[in-house]
N, C-alpha and C positions, 0 to 999 in steps of 0.2 A: 571930233571925239571927246568924250567925257573925260575929265581929270579924275584919277583914281584918288580918294580921299585915304588920309592916312588913319589906320586902324590898328589898335592893339588886339591881338586875339587872347581869349581867356586860356587857351591851352597851348603851351609852349610847343607841343608836337602836332599842332593842327594840319601842317602839310601831309603827314603819314598817314592821317587818320582819314582826310580828305580823300587822298589819293586810293587808299585801303577801300573806302568805301564805293568810290567811283569802280574801282575794278571788279567789286561784288556785283554790278548791275548787268545782267544778261541782255537787257534791252540794248546798251550802249555797246556791248560785244557784237550782237545782232547785226546792228547796221555800221560796225566798223568805226565806232568814234573813239577820239582818245583825248585825255586831257592834257594839256600843252601849257597852261598856267595855273598855277595856285598859290594866292598870296593872300595876306588878310583882306578881305572884303572884295577879291576879285579872283575870277575864274574865267578860262579861256578854253573851249573845247572845240577840236577840229575833227572834221569829216571829209575823207577824200570821196569824190563822186564815183560811184558805181552803179551799173545798171540796177541791181536789186532795191535801190532807194529811190529811185525816179518814177515819176508819173508818165503819162502817156506823150507828152511833148518832149521828153528825154530831160527836164529840169528837176532837181532835186524836189521830191514831194513836200507841200507844205507842212503836212504833218510831221515830217523827220526833221524840217527846220525849227519847227515848234520843239520836238523833242530834245535837241542838242540845245536851244534857248533855255528851255524849262531845268535841264540838267546844270547848265553854267550856273543860272539863278539860285538853284539849290545849294551848290558847293561854294559859291561865293559867300551866301549867307552862313552856311554851317562851318566854313573857317573862322567865324567869331564866336561859334557857340561853344560853350562847356565840354570838357571831354565827356562827360556823363550825360550826353544827350543825343538825339536822332534830329533830322529835319523832314519837313513834310511840305508840299506846295500848298498854298490855302487857294491861290488863284493865280492866273497870269493871263495877261493881254499881250496880243501878238500881231502887229500889224505888217504884213506882207507888202513890201514897197516894189520889187522887183521881182521878175523870175529868179529862181536859184540856179542859173545857168552858169555852172564854175565847176571847177577842176577840183576846188576845195573850198570848204566852208569853214569860217571859224565863229562861233558863238562866244560873245564877250558879256559878262554880266559883272556889274559893280554894284556893291550895296551904297544906296543912296541915305538909307535911315537904319540904325541897328537899335532894335529894342529888345527888352526882357524876353517876349513872347513872339512878336511880330517882327520881320526884317523885310524892308522893301527893297527891291533891285531894280536897276534899269538894265535892258536887255538890247542888244544889238547882234546881227547877224550879216557876216560881210561874205561875197563871193569873189574867189580869186580865179582869174582865169586870163591866160597870156598875157602876164605882167599889168593886168587891170583888175582893181577891187572896184566893187558894187556893193553897196549898203542895200541888203536884200530885206532886212525886217528889223524892226524896233519895237519895244514895248516895256512893259513894267510886270513885274511880279511880288508876290507876297508870299514869304515862307515864314513857316512856324516851328519855332524851337520847342521840342518836347524833352523835358528833363528827366531823368532818371529812367531814361529807356535806351538799351542796346541799338545801335545802328545794325541791324540785322535782321533777319526775318522773324516775324511774331512767332511763329510756332518753333523756332529753333531757339528761342531765349527768352521762354516765357516769364513775365514777373519783374519785378523793379530792379535796378541795378544792386549788388552789394557790394 
């Protein structure tokens, strides 16, 4: 497992801002994901296995694994961004190393390099079943800090932050 570097967030209220943003994501509600860790430069998202997120073999679908990994990376990066900003994924690469045959998945992301505009995060997804943990996926993500933009729907909050 990767050690979590020590980062100082620019926003002292980062955790409330990160958790609020996560709670406003309909996609995470749709699949039943929840944020279990929100620390500076580190985020973990948990997903309990349910039939609606599985594929034909009964494993959690790879696209769903990617969803929680992407969100974990976005929020790990967002935790270090200024209050007057939002986050968007530039790209992510995910290697699926084992089927997500688990009762519970945990996507963990850790910021490996924090920049003014681009932040690079490592991604890992672990499956938990019968007291056994399986490393299902690993990858890398690039997140972009968008300054002066609200972290909400584009049509609900037009224009720059005032």
